[in-house]
C-alpha positions as CSV (number, residue, x, y, z in Angstrom):
1,M,317.9,42.4,-33.0
2,A,315.5,39.4,-33.4
3,E,315.3,37.0,-30.7
4,K,317.0,33.8,-31.0
5,D,315.6,30.2,-30.7
6,I,317.2,28.2,-27.8
7,L,317.5,24.7,-29.8
8,T,318.3,25.7,-33.3
9,G,319.9,29.4,-32.8
10,Q,318.1,30.8,-35.5
11,D,316.0,33.9,-35.4
12,K,312.4,33.2,-34.0
13,D,309.5,33.9,-36.2
14,T,311.1,32.0,-39.1
15,L,308.5,30.7,-41.4
16,L,308.7,26.7,-42.4
17,K,309.6,26.5,-46.2
18,G,307.4,24.2,-48.1
19,H,305.2,23.5,-45.0
20,D,301.7,24.7,-45.4
21,A,298.1,23.7,-45.2
22,D,295.7,25.6,-47.4
23,G,297.7,28.4,-47.5
24,I,298.3,28.2,-43.6
25,L,301.7,28.7,-42.6
26,E,303.6,28.1,-39.2
27,F,306.9,29.4,-37.5
28,D,309.9,27.1,-36.8
29,N,309.9,28.1,-33.2
30,D,311.0,26.1,-30.0
31,M,308.3,24.5,-27.8
32,P,307.6,26.5,-24.7
33,M,310.1,25.8,-21.6
34,W,307.5,24.7,-19.4
35,W,306.2,22.2,-21.9
36,L,309.8,20.7,-22.5
37,I,310.4,20.3,-18.7
38,G,306.9,18.8,-18.2
39,F,308.0,16.2,-21.1
40,I,311.3,15.4,-19.8
41,F,309.6,14.9,-16.3
42,T,307.0,12.4,-17.5
43,V,310.2,10.4,-19.5
44,V,312.0,10.3,-16.0
45,F,308.7,9.5,-14.1
46,A,308.0,6.7,-16.7
47,F,311.4,5.0,-16.1
48,G,310.7,5.2,-12.6
49,Y,307.4,3.8,-12.5
50,I,308.8,0.7,-14.9
51,I,311.3,0.1,-12.3
52,Q,309.1,0.1,-9.2
53,Y,306.0,-1.6,-10.6
54,H,307.6,-4.1,-13.3
55,M,310.8,-4.9,-11.8
56,A,310.8,-4.3,-8.3
57,D,308.2,-5.5,-5.8
58,G,305.6,-2.6,-6.1
59,P,302.0,-3.8,-5.9
60,S,299.9,-4.4,-8.9
61,S,296.7,-2.8,-9.8
62,K,295.1,-6.2,-8.4
63,Q,296.6,-6.0,-5.1
64,E,296.2,-2.3,-4.5
65,Y,292.2,-2.9,-5.3
66,E,292.5,-5.7,-2.5
67,Q,294.2,-3.8,-0.1
68,E,291.6,-0.9,-0.6
69,V,288.5,-3.3,-0.2
70,A,290.1,-4.7,3.0
71,A,290.5,-1.3,4.4
72,F,287.1,-0.4,3.6
73,N,285.5,-3.6,5.1
74,K,287.7,-2.9,8.1
75,S,286.3,0.3,8.5
76,K,282.8,-0.9,8.3
77,E,283.2,-3.4,11.0
78,P,281.4,-2.7,14.2
79,A,283.3,-1.4,17.4
80,G,284.8,-4.5,19.1
81,A,284.7,-6.8,15.9
82,Q,288.2,-7.9,16.7
83,E,287.5,-8.4,20.7
84,Q,287.8,-12.2,21.6
85,V,284.8,-13.4,23.5
86,A,284.2,-16.5,25.4
87,I,281.2,-18.7,23.8
88,A,278.8,-19.1,27.1
89,V,275.6,-18.2,27.2
90,L,275.0,-14.7,28.7
91,T,272.5,-14.6,31.4
92,D,272.7,-10.8,32.7
93,S,269.9,-8.5,31.9
94,A,272.4,-6.2,30.4
95,S,273.5,-8.5,27.6
96,L,270.0,-10.1,27.3
97,E,268.7,-6.4,26.7
98,A,271.6,-5.7,24.3
99,G,270.4,-8.7,22.4
100,K,266.8,-7.8,22.2
101,T,267.6,-4.3,21.2
102,I,269.8,-5.8,18.0
103,F,267.1,-8.3,17.2
104,N,264.1,-5.9,17.4
105,G,266.0,-3.1,15.7
106,S,265.9,-1.5,12.5
107,T,269.7,-2.3,11.3
108,N,269.2,-6.1,11.3
109,T,265.7,-6.5,11.4
110,C,265.6,-9.9,13.1
111,F,262.1,-9.3,14.4
112,T,260.3,-9.0,10.6
113,C,260.7,-12.4,10.2
114,H,260.3,-14.0,13.4
115,R,258.3,-11.4,15.2
116,N,259.1,-9.3,18.4
117,D,258.2,-12.1,20.4
118,L,260.3,-14.8,18.5
119,G,256.9,-16.5,17.7
120,G,257.9,-16.6,14.2
121,M,256.4,-15.5,11.0
122,V,258.3,-15.9,7.6
123,G,261.0,-17.2,9.8
124,P,260.4,-20.1,12.3
125,N,259.5,-20.0,15.9
126,L,262.5,-19.4,18.2
127,T,260.7,-20.1,21.6
128,D,260.0,-24.1,21.1
129,E,262.5,-27.0,20.9
130,F,262.1,-27.5,17.1
131,W,265.0,-26.4,14.8
132,I,266.1,-26.5,11.6
133,H,270.0,-26.0,12.1
134,G,270.3,-26.7,15.8
135,G,269.2,-25.0,18.8
136,D,272.5,-24.9,21.1
137,L,274.4,-21.5,21.4
138,K,277.1,-22.3,18.6
139,A,274.3,-23.4,16.1
140,I,272.3,-20.3,16.7
141,M,275.8,-18.2,16.5
142,T,276.5,-19.7,13.3
143,S,272.8,-19.2,11.8
144,I,273.2,-15.6,12.4
145,K,276.6,-15.3,11.2
146,I,276.1,-17.1,7.7
147,G,272.5,-16.6,7.4
148,Y,270.5,-18.8,4.7
149,P,270.4,-16.5,1.7
150,D,268.5,-19.4,-0.2
151,K,265.7,-18.9,2.3
152,G,265.6,-15.2,2.5
153,M,267.8,-14.5,5.8
154,Q,271.0,-12.7,4.8
155,P,274.2,-13.1,7.2
156,F,273.4,-10.8,10.2
157,G,269.9,-10.3,9.1
158,T,270.7,-7.6,6.6
159,N,274.4,-7.9,6.0
160,A,274.9,-5.1,8.8
161,R,277.8,-6.8,10.2
162,L,278.0,-7.4,14.2
163,S,280.5,-8.2,16.3
164,D,281.1,-11.7,17.9
165,R,280.0,-10.1,21.0
166,Q,276.9,-8.8,19.8
167,V,276.4,-12.0,17.8
168,L,276.6,-13.7,21.3
169,Q,274.0,-11.2,22.9
170,V,271.6,-12.1,20.4
171,A,271.7,-15.7,20.7
172,S,271.6,-15.5,24.3
173,F,268.6,-13.6,24.3
174,I,267.2,-16.1,21.7
175,L,267.9,-18.9,24.0
176,S,266.4,-16.8,27.0
177,M,263.2,-16.7,25.1
178,K,262.8,-20.7,24.9
179,G,259.6,-21.8,26.6
180,S,258.0,-18.3,26.5
181,N,254.9,-19.6,24.7
182,P,254.1,-16.5,22.5
183,A,250.3,-16.3,21.4
184,N,249.6,-17.9,17.7
185,P,253.2,-19.3,17.1
186,K,253.9,-20.4,13.7
187,P,253.4,-24.0,13.4
188,I,256.0,-26.4,13.2
189,D,257.3,-27.5,9.7
190,P,257.9,-31.4,10.2
191,A,259.5,-31.6,6.8
192,R,262.4,-29.3,8.0
193,E,262.4,-28.8,11.7
194,V,263.4,-31.4,14.1
195,K,263.2,-31.6,18.0
196,F,266.5,-30.4,19.4
197,V,268.0,-32.4,22.1
198,P,271.3,-31.0,24.1
199,E,274.2,-33.2,23.9
200,A,273.8,-33.7,27.7
201,E,270.3,-35.2,27.1
202,K,271.4,-37.4,24.7
203,A,274.1,-39.1,26.7
204,M,271.7,-39.4,29.8
205,A,269.0,-41.4,27.2
206,A,271.5,-43.2,25.9
207,G,272.9,-44.4,29.4
208,E,276.1,-42.6,29.1
209,K,277.7,-39.6,31.2
210,P,278.1,-36.3,29.2
211,K,281.2,-35.8,27.4
212,D,282.6,-33.4,30.0
213,E,282.2,-35.8,32.8
214,K,283.3,-38.7,30.8
215,A,286.5,-37.2,30.0
216,A,287.1,-36.4,33.5
217,K,286.3,-39.9,34.4
218,D,288.9,-41.2,31.8
219,A,291.5,-39.0,32.9
220,K,291.0,-40.3,36.3
221,V,291.2,-43.7,35.2
222,V,294.4,-43.2,33.4
223,A,296.2,-41.3,36.4
224,K,295.1,-44.4,38.6
225,K,296.5,-46.5,36.1
226,A,299.8,-44.6,36.2
227,E,300.3,-44.8,39.8
228,P,301.4,-48.2,40.3
229,V,304.2,-47.6,37.5
230,A,305.3,-44.3,38.9
231,Q,305.7,-46.0,42.6
232,A,307.5,-49.3,40.8
233,K,310.1,-46.8,39.3
234,A,310.6,-45.0,42.7
235,T,311.2,-48.2,44.3
236,K,313.9,-49.2,41.8
237,K,315.6,-45.7,42.5
């Protein structure tokens, strides 16, 4: 007895009548069961996909891309990248040595433009008092982080990201080398470099007290003025 077709109930291997191509005929048989199951699955999956990504809050392709990029960038951050550090010049030998190692290392390659002794080559001399973008701690840290690509300095020297603590170590090392007078330093560029004068020195030169001292004094004056008022209120009570 011939095997029956699952869908039509007809005998299998029945030739399709009036359906040939250059004498090639085909049987009118069911699709294989595995193929039908796969087809039904794709239809069900398509409905689920439409509901999840077009009707519900499923992430779009753009959002998924941005999430993956953010995750990749985070994986490339150095250890301690999220650590909060106090912005103050480091003076301990361990921190200065760490800054020196980064400065002269092959990853960020600061030395290739500023020399190992910071005397300047392609980049400016970092040991004198003449600066292009400011010579205090915050200004130096900002220069390290953002770089100046139009002048050839990439962020972090080579785009190899540093943690805030590492940036602080490098900046502190640079400041520790101020006045070291290396041999044959790069000449000052008067068109770009200006003498850096710290805020405290500027205030003293102008006959004013530094901002911190002035603020403390102002606070004392306000407190003194408030004393009689407080005493008067107490007397009324």
